[in-house]
C-alpha positions in Angstrom: -5.4 -6.0 -24.4 -6.5 -2.5 -23.2 -7.4 -3.6 -19.6 -5.4 -6.8 -18.7 -5.7 -9.0 -15.6 -2.5 -10.0 -14.0 -2.1 -13.0 -11.7 0.8 -12.7 -9.1 2.6 -15.8 -7.9 5.4 -16.0 -5.3 7.8 -18.2 -7.3 9.7 -19.7 -4.4 6.6 -20.7 -2.4 4.9 -22.1 -5.5 8.1 -24.2 -6.5 8.6 -25.4 -2.8 4.9 -26.7 -2.8 5.4 -28.2 -6.2 8.6 -29.9 -4.9 6.7 -31.4 -2.0 4.2 -32.9 -4.3 7.0 -34.3 -6.5 9.1 -35.4 -3.7 12.1 -33.6 -5.1 13.5 -30.1 -5.8 11.2 -28.3 -8.4 12.1 -25.9 -11.1 10.3 -23.7 -13.4 10.1 -26.7 -15.7 7.9 -28.3 -13.2 5.1 -25.6 -13.4 2.2 -27.8 -14.6 0.6 -27.1 -18.0 -2.7 -27.7 -16.3 -2.0 -24.8 -13.9 -1.3 -22.5 -16.8 -4.4 -23.6 -18.6 -6.5 -22.9 -15.4 -5.0 -19.5 -15.0 -5.8 -18.7 -18.7 -9.3 -20.1 -18.3 -10.0 -17.8 -15.4 -9.5 -14.8 -17.8 -6.0 -13.8 -16.9 -3.7 -12.5 -19.7 -0.5 -12.1 -17.5 1.3 -14.0 -14.9 3.8 -12.2 -12.7 6.3 -14.7 -11.3 7.6 -12.7 -8.4 11.1 -13.2 -7.4 12.8 -15.3 -10.1 16.1 -13.6 -9.7 19.3 -14.9 -8.2 19.7 -13.9 -4.5 22.8 -14.5 -2.3 24.0 -15.9 0.9 24.4 -12.5 2.6 20.7 -11.7 2.1 19.8 -15.1 3.6 22.0 -14.7 6.5 20.7 -11.2 7.3 17.1 -12.6 7.1 18.0 -15.4 9.7 19.7 -13.1 12.2 17.2 -10.2 12.0 15.4 -10.4 15.3 12.4 -8.3 14.4 11.9 -10.2 11.2 11.9 -13.5 12.9 9.0 -12.4 15.0 7.0 -11.8 11.8 8.2 -15.1 10.4 7.1 -17.1 13.4 3.8 -15.3 13.3 3.3 -16.4 9.7 4.8 -20.0 10.1 4.6 -21.2 13.7 6.7 -24.3 13.1 9.5 -22.1 11.4 13.0 -23.7 11.1 16.0 -21.8 9.7 15.8 -23.6 6.4 12.5 -21.9 5.8 14.1 -18.5 5.8 15.5 -17.2 2.5 16.8 -14.0 1.2 14.1 -11.5 0.1 13.7 -11.6 -3.7 14.0 -7.8 -3.6 17.7 -8.1 -2.6 18.8 -9.1 -6.1 22.3 -10.4 -6.4 22.2 -10.8 -10.2 19.5 -10.6 -12.9 20.0 -14.2 -13.7 17.2 -16.6 -13.0 17.8 -18.3 -9.7 19.9 -21.5 -9.9 17.3 -23.3 -7.7 14.6 -22.4 -10.2 16.5 -24.0 -13.3 18.2 -20.8 -14.6 17.5 -18.7 -17.6 16.8 -21.7 -19.9 14.0 -22.9 -17.6 12.5 -19.5 -17.7 12.6 -19.3 -21.5 10.9 -22.7 -21.7 8.2 -21.6 -19.2 7.6 -18.4 -21.1 7.1 -20.4 -24.3 4.5 -22.7 -22.6 2.8 -19.7 -21.1 2.6 -18.3 -24.7 0.7 -21.4 -25.8 -2.0 -20.5 -23.3 -2.1 -17.0 -24.4 -0.4 -15.8 -21.3 2.3 -13.1 -21.1 5.2 -13.0 -18.7 5.9 -10.2 -16.1 9.0 -10.1 -13.9 10.5 -7.9 -11.4 13.0 -5.1 -11.8 14.3 -3.7 -8.5 15.9 -0.3 -9.4 16.5 1.3 -6.1 19.1 -1.1 -4.5 21.0 -4.3 -4.9 22.0 -7.1 -2.6 24.9 -6.8 -0.2 26.8 -9.3 -2.3 26.0 -8.0 -5.7 29.1 -7.7 -7.9 28.9 -3.9 -8.0 29.6 -3.7 -4.3 33.2 -5.1 -4.9 33.9 -3.9 -8.3 32.0 -0.6 -8.6 31.6 1.0 -5.1 31.3 4.4 -6.9 27.8 3.1 -8.1 26.6 3.2 -4.6 25.6 5.7 -1.8 28.6 5.8 0.5 28.8 6.6 4.2 31.5 7.1 6.8 32.4 5.8 10.3 30.3 8.6 11.9 27.2 7.5 9.8 27.7 3.9 10.8 28.0 4.7 14.5 25.0 7.2 14.4 22.7 5.0 12.3 23.9 1.4 12.3 20.5 0.3 11.0 21.0 2.4 7.8 24.7 1.6 7.0 27.0 -1.4 6.6 30.7 -2.0 6.2 31.4 -4.2 3.2 34.4 -5.5 1.3 35.5 -4.0 -2.0 38.4 -4.3 -4.5 40.0 -1.4 -2.8 39.4 -2.5 0.8 36.4 -2.3 3.1 34.0 0.7 2.8 30.8 1.9 4.4 27.6 1.9 2.3 24.0 3.0 2.9 21.3 0.4 2.9 18.6 1.0 0.4 15.5 2.7 1.8 12.8 5.2 1.2 12.6 8.5 3.0 10.1 7.5 5.6 11.7 4.4 7.0 15.0 2.9 8.2 16.9 1.1 5.6 16.5 -2.5 4.2 19.5 -4.2 5.9 19.8 -6.8 3.2 20.5 -4.2 0.5 22.8 -1.4 -0.7 21.6 1.8 -2.1 22.3 2.7 -5.7 23.4 6.3 -6.5 21.5 7.6 -9.5 23.5 10.8 -9.6 26.3 8.7 -11.0 26.4 8.6 -14.8 28.2 5.2 -14.8 25.6 3.6 -12.7 22.7 5.0 -14.9 24.4 3.4 -17.9 24.9 0.1 -16.1 21.3 0.0 -14.9 19.9 0.8 -18.3 21.9 -2.2 -19.6 20.4 -4.4 -16.8 16.9 -3.0 -17.6 17.2 -4.0 -21.1 18.6 -7.4 -20.2 15.5 -8.2 -18.0 13.1 -6.9 -20.7 14.7 -9.4 -23.2 13.5 -12.3 -21.1 9.8 -11.3 -20.6 6.9 -9.4 -21.9 6.7 -6.8 -19.1 8.3 -5.7 -15.9 6.9 -4.6 -12.6 9.3 -2.0 -11.2 9.7 -2.0 -7.5 9.3 1.3 -5.6 9.7 3.1 -8.9 9.1 6.6 -7.4 12.2 6.3 -5.3 14.3 7.2 -8.4 12.6 10.5 -9.1 15.2 13.3 -8.7 13.2 15.1 -5.9 12.5 11.9 -4.0 16.1 10.8 -4.3 17.4 14.3 -3.3 15.2 14.4 -0.2 16.1 10.8 0.9 19.9 11.4 0.5 20.2 15.2 1.1 23.0 14.4 3.7 25.0 12.4 1.2 27.5 14.0 -1.1 27.3 13.2 -4.9 30.0 11.1 -6.4 33.4 12.5 -6.3 35.2 10.2 -8.8 35.2 12.7 -11.7 32.1 11.3 -13.5 29.3 13.6 -14.4 26.7 14.2 -11.6 23.1 13.6 -13.0 19.9 15.0 -11.5 17.5 14.3 -14.4 14.8 11.5 -14.4 15.9 8.0 -15.2 12.7 6.4 -16.3 11.8 8.3 -19.6 14.9 7.4 -21.5 15.3 3.8 -20.0 11.7 2.9 -20.9 12.1 4.6 -24.4 15.1 2.4 -25.0 13.1 -0.8 -24.4 10.0 0.5 -26.2 12.1 1.0 -29.4 13.1 -2.7 -29.3 9.6 -3.8 -28.4 6.8 -1.4 -28.7 4.3 -3.8 -27.0 6.4 -4.2 -23.8 4.5 -3.3 -20.8 5.7 -1.4 -17.7 4.1 -1.5 -14.3 5.2 0.8 -11.7 4.9 0.2 -7.9 4.3 3.8 -6.8 2.9 5.7 -3.8 2.5 9.3 -2.6 0.2 10.2 -5.5 3.1 10.2 -8.0 1.3 7.9 -10.3 0.5 10.5 -13.0 4.1 11.5 -13.0 5.3 8.0 -13.6 2.7 7.5 -16.4 4.0 10.6 -18.0 7.5 9.2 -17.8 6.4 6.1 -19.8 4.8 3.6 -17.4 1.8 1.8 -19.0 0.2 1.2 -15.6 0.9 2.5 -12.1 -0.3 1.1 -8.7 -3.5 2.8 -7.6 -2.9 2.6 -3.9 -5.2 5.3 -3.1 -8.0 3.3 -4.5 -7.1 0.4 -2.3 -7.0 2.7 0.8 -10.4 4.0 -0.1 -11.8 0.5 -0.5 -10.4 -0.4 3.1 -12.0 2.8 4.4 -15.4 1.6 3.2 -17.1 4.7 2.0 -18.6 4.8 -1.5 -18.4 8.4 -2.3 -14.6 8.7 -2.3 -14.4 5.5 -4.4 -16.7 7.0 -7.0 -14.6 10.2 -6.9 -11.4 8.2 -7.4 -13.0 6.5 -10.5 -14.0 10.0 -11.8 -10.5 11.3 -12.1 -9.1 12.2 -15.7 -9.7 9.0 -17.8 -6.2 8.7 -18.9 -5.0 8.5 -15.3 -7.8 6.2 -14.3 -7.5 3.7 -17.2 -3.7 3.2 -16.5 -4.3 2.5 -12.7 -3.4 -1.1 -11.4 -6.1 -1.9 -8.8 -6.1 -4.8 -6.3 -7.7 -5.8 -3.0 -4.4 -7.6 -2.0 -0.9 -8.1 -3.1 2.3 -9.6 -1.5 2.8 -6.1 0.4 -0.7 -5.9 1.8 -2.8 -8.0 4.0 -4.8 -10.8 2.6 -8.2 -9.5 1.4 -10.1 -12.3 3.3 -8.5 -11.0 6.5 -8.5 -7.3 5.8 -12.2 -7.1 4.9 -15.3 -8.6 6.3 -16.6 -11.3 4.0 -19.5 -9.2 2.4 -17.2 -6.1 2.0 -14.6 -8.3 0.5 -17.0 -9.3 -2.2 -18.0 -5.7 -2.9 -14.4 -4.5 -3.0 -13.4 -7.2 -5.3 -16.3 -6.7 -7.7 -15.4 -2.9 -7.9 -11.7 -3.8 -8.6 -12.2 -6.5 -11.1 -14.9 -4.5 -13.1 -13.2 -1.1 -13.1 -11.0 0.1 -16.0 -7.3 -0.3 -15.7 -5.1 -3.3 -14.9 -6.6 -5.7 -12.4 -4.1 -7.5 -10.1 -5.1 -10.8 -8.3 -2.7 -12.4 -5.8 -2.3 -16.1 -5.8 -4.3 -17.5 -2.8 -6.8 -14.6 -2.9 -9.2 -16.7 -5.0 -9.2 -19.5 -2.4 -9.8 -17.1 0.6 -6.3 -17.4 2.1 -5.9 -15.2 5.2 -2.2 -15.3 6.2 0.2 -13.0 4.4 3.5 -14.7 3.6 6.6 -12.6 4.2 9.1 -12.4 1.3 11.8 -14.1 3.4 9.8 -17.5 3.7 10.1 -20.4 1.2 7.2 -22.2 2.9 3.8 -21.2 4.1 1.3 -22.7 6.5 -1.5 -24.8 5.1 -4.9 -23.1 4.9 -8.3 -24.6 3.9 -10.0 -23.4 0.8 -12.9 -21.1 1.7 -15.6 -22.5 -0.5 -17.7 -19.4 -0.4 -14.8 -17.1 -1.5 -13.8 -19.6 -4.2 -17.3 -19.9 -5.6 -17.8 -16.1 -5.6 -14.6 -15.4 -7.5 -15.4 -18.2 -10.1 -18.4 -16.4 -10.9 -17.0 -12.9 -10.8 -14.0 -13.9 -12.9 -16.3 -15.6 -15.5 -18.0 -12.3 -16.3 -15.0 -10.0 -15.6 -13.1 -12.0 -18.2 -15.4 -11.1 -21.0 -13.9 -9.1 -23.9 -16.3 -6.2 -23.1 -14.4 -5.5 -19.8 -11.0 -5.6 -21.5 -11.8 -3.7 -24.8 -15.0 -1.9 -24.1 -16.0 1.5 -23.0 -16.6 2.1 -19.3 -19.0 4.8 -17.8 -20.2 5.5 -14.3 -23.7 6.7 -13.6 -24.8 9.0 -10.9 -27.6 7.8 -8.4 -30.3 9.9 -7.0 -32.6 9.4 -4.1 -35.3 6.8 -4.5 -37.7 9.1 -2.4 -37.4 12.2 -0.6 -35.3 12.0 2.5 -33.6 8.6 1.6 -29.8 9.3 1.4 -28.7 5.8 1.0 -28.2 6.4 -2.7 -24.9 7.8 -1.8 -23.7 4.2 -0.9 -23.9 3.0 -4.4 -21.4 2.8 -7.3 -23.1 2.1 -10.6 -21.2 1.6 -13.9 -21.6 0.0 -17.3 -19.4 -1.6 -19.9 -20.3 -1.5 -23.6 -18.6 -3.1 -26.6 -20.5 -3.7 -29.8 -23.8 -5.4 -28.8 -22.3 -6.7 -25.5 -23.2 -4.7 -22.3 -22.7 -5.1 -18.5 -24.3 -3.2 -15.7 -22.6 -3.3 -12.3 -24.4 -2.2 -9.1 -22.5 -2.3 -5.9 -23.7 -1.0 -2.5 -20.5 -0.1 -0.9 -22.0 0.5 2.5 -22.9 -1.2 5.6 -26.8 -0.5 5.4 -29.4 -1.4 2.7 -29.6 1.3 -0.1 -32.1 2.3 -2.6 -31.7 4.6 -5.6 -32.9 5.6 -9.0 -30.2 5.6 -11.7 -30.6 6.7 -15.3 -28.5 4.5 -17.6 -27.3 6.9 -20.4 -26.8 4.4 -23.1 -28.8 5.4 -26.2 -28.8 1.9 -27.6 -31.0 0.7 -24.7 -34.1 2.9 -25.8 -36.9 1.3 -27.6 -37.0 -2.3 -26.5 -37.2 -4.6 -23.5 -34.0 -5.9 -21.8 -33.1 -8.7 -19.5 -30.7 -8.0 -16.6 -29.2 -11.4 -15.9 -27.1 -11.2 -12.8 -23.9 -13.4 -12.9 -23.4 -13.3 -9.1 -26.8 -14.2 -7.7 -28.7 -16.0 -10.6 -31.6 -13.4 -10.5 -32.8 -12.0 -13.7 -35.1 -8.9 -14.2 -36.8 -7.6 -17.4 -36.9 -3.9 -17.8 -38.0 -1.5 -20.4 -35.1 0.2 -22.2 -37.1 3.6 -22.4 -37.4 3.5 -18.5 -33.7 2.7 -18.2 -32.6 5.7 -20.2 -35.4 8.0 -19.0 -36.8 7.9 -15.4 -34.2 5.3 -14.4 -33.7 2.0 -12.9 -34.8 1.4 -9.4 -32.3 -0.6 -7.3 -32.6 -1.9 -3.8 -29.4 -3.6 -2.6 -28.5 -5.0 0.7 -25.4 -3.9 2.7 -22.3 -4.6 0.7 -24.5 -6.2 -2.0 -23.4 -6.4 -5.7 -24.9 -7.3 -9.0 -23.0 -7.8 -12.3 -25.8 -7.9 -14.9 -25.2 -9.2 -18.4 -27.7 -6.9 -20.4 -29.5 -9.1 -23.0 -32.2 -8.3 -25.4 -35.6 -9.3 -24.1 -38.7 -10.5 -26.0 
C-alpha cells in the first residue's frame, strides 16, 4: 500500500485492561479476533504494538523513585499505587517479547492472526540506548559511552555507576543534545565498531519477527548529532576502529535484502526527515506538519503539503501519538475535526493513536500499566467513523493527490487564505476535500484542474455532513467551484457522475 494507515496501541495498557475483563493476567494470545477485525474494518493496514520488548527491574525501580515522574503519573492516574508503575518500554533490557505478554511464541501467533485480517505488524526498535540492566552493561561496557567520577559529581542526572564484569564503572545515560539524560537508560557508543555489528544483528533479529519497525529517536544516530551530543566524551580506547559514518543506510539495506517489502518508520525531529529518507527510511515523522496544525493557520499547512512530493509522500502525519497531548485536549472540538481531516486525507502514512477515535483526553505516561477510565465522546467517535469510512477507500491509498489554489470569492474578501482544497483520483474514483483551517467563516472560488470532470454534471456527496450538491463539470474546471465553509468546517466529497 502506497499510503498506509497505522494504528498505535500501548501494549501494556491494552493487556492490563484485557486482563481486568478476563479476571486474570492477559497475554498477546488474549487479543480478541473481534478487535483485530474492527481495526481492519476501519481501514487500517498496520498495527503498531508499542512496547512489547522485555524490560527489567532496574527500569521499574528508577520509575518508582523518580520524584518528578511521580508527579506526572499521579496527574494522569490520581489513585496511583506502586504496582501501577512499570519500566518505560524504551528502556529495553532485551529484544525478546516480554514474559508478561507471552513471549516470542505469543507474538508470532498474534502476527499470524493479524495477517488473516490483512493487518501488518509494526514493532519498536530503540537504537540510541539500552536499559540499565541490559546484558551489554555487564559484558560489553566498551559498547557504551563512559564517564568518570568528575562527570558523576558534576552531572549526576546524566551519569550512573553500574556493575560490570570488570568491576563498577560510570556510564552516561541515553539522551538527546537538548535535554538531561533518561535515567533508566545507558547510552550506546556508535563510534565503536563492535557495537555497530552487535546492533545490526539485533536490528535484523527484530525485523525477523514483524513487517516493519518504528525506530525511536532515529536522528540521534546521525554522526553530526552524535558528535554534538557527546563532544566531551572520548571515543573508545580498546583498540577497535572508531567509526564516524552513518549507521542507518547499511543496516536498513541488510534488512531490505532479506525482505524488500519491509517497512521502516523513523521518529525524527529538527527537519532531518529528508536525510533519514535518503538513508533508507520509507516514512519519517512529519512533526512540522503537526506543529503547524497546532498553530492553527492554513497557509503554512498548505506550504508544508507543497514540498517536494517525494518528501511529502513519505511523511508520517498525526494529530496525536504517545508523546504528544491527546488531540481532544490539544485542539478545540471543531479544530480537532479539521486537523484530523487534513491528516487522514493527505498523502503519506497516517498514524492514529488508540483512544483518539473515542475522544480520550488524558495522555498516558509510558511508565503506567493502567489508565484512568474516560467516557467515550460520542461526537468524536461518530465523526471519526465517517472520516475513516471515506479515508479508507482505495483512492486515498493508491491514487494521485493534488492541491488546488483558492482565490477570492469577491474583491476584498481575503478569507480564501484559510482554505485547504485537495483531490484524490484513482481510475474513476474521485474525492474532493475542502477544509477551512481558520476561526472565521471563509468563501472562495477554486478551479479543480481534473480534465476528466469536463463535459458532464457531477454530484458532490459529502461523507461528513450528508449534504449533496450537483455541479457542472465545465464550471469546476473553468471558472471554479464556489465554496462557503464555516469556521473549522470540512467537507470530504465523493465525486459521482450526475444525471
